[in-house]
N, C-alpha and C positions, 0 to 999 in steps of 0.2 A: 520558453522554458526547457528547450532541448539542453540535455546534460544535467539538469536538476533532478534531484530526488523528489518524487511526487506521490500523492495518493490520488488514484483515480477510481471513479464508480461507474460501473457499467449496469444498466437497469436489468440485464439478464445474467451476467457472469458474476457480478459482485464487486467487492472492493479490493483493490490491489496497491501495493507499495513497490516502488522501484525507481531506476533512473530512466528518465524519458529519452529515447533515441530518436523516434520519429513520431510526428502527429500528423495523419492524413485525414482526409475528408470523412472516412468512414471507419477508420481504425487508428490505433497507436501501437507503438513497439516500445516495450520497456525491457531493460536488462537488470539482472540481480533482483528477480521479482518474487515477492510473497503475496499470497492471498490473505487478506485480513477477514477471516471467516466470522470471528466474534471477538469483541473486545469488552473490557470491563474498566471503567474509570475514564471514560470520555463520552460525552453526549452524542456526538456525531463526528463525521470525518473532518468537519472544519476544526473541531477541537483536537483530534487526532493529529492533524497536520501542523498544529502549532505547539502542542504540549505533548503529544504521546498519550500513554494511558496511565492510570494511577495504580492499577492492579495487574502488573504484567504476568503473574503466575496463573491468572484466571482468564487468560486470553487464548484464543485458538487462531494462531498465525502459522501458516503452513512453512515447510522447509523452502528455502530459496532455489529458484530454478534460474539457469543462466540467461534466458531470453523468452519473451512471449509477445504474440501479437494479440491484441484484443480488439474486437470489432464493436462497433456501436457505442463509442464513448459518449458519456453522459456529462461528467465532471472530472476536471483535472486541477489539483491544488498543490502548489509547491509547499515543500516541508521546510520547518526551521531546523537549525542545527539541533536544538534540544529535542524536538520530535524524532529527528532521524536516530540519534544516539539511543533514545527510549525504545523506539520501534525495533531497531536492529538488536537490541539487548533481549527482547522477548523471546523465551524458549520456543523451539519448533513444537508444533503440534503434530504429532504423527502416531501412528499405531506401529508398535514394534512386532 
């Protein structure tokens, strides 16, 4: 899955979307990373990875950061092109 856009879930840090750069025994590295804090219109990350969300303006997806290492990976799911376009179009959730 290296080089693919994925959704990953970590039991302590949450759910993230980005391009998988490295997958080690105890951590992964993603580039172009957003935390998917809250979503509306998908039952679980499995649906998110295949279809994206149905209510993009009701989601809380953070701004994109260039790179991140996440320890304690739990789940990594490759995304479809449909889901990638959908997730990338969700507005940044931030406080101005």
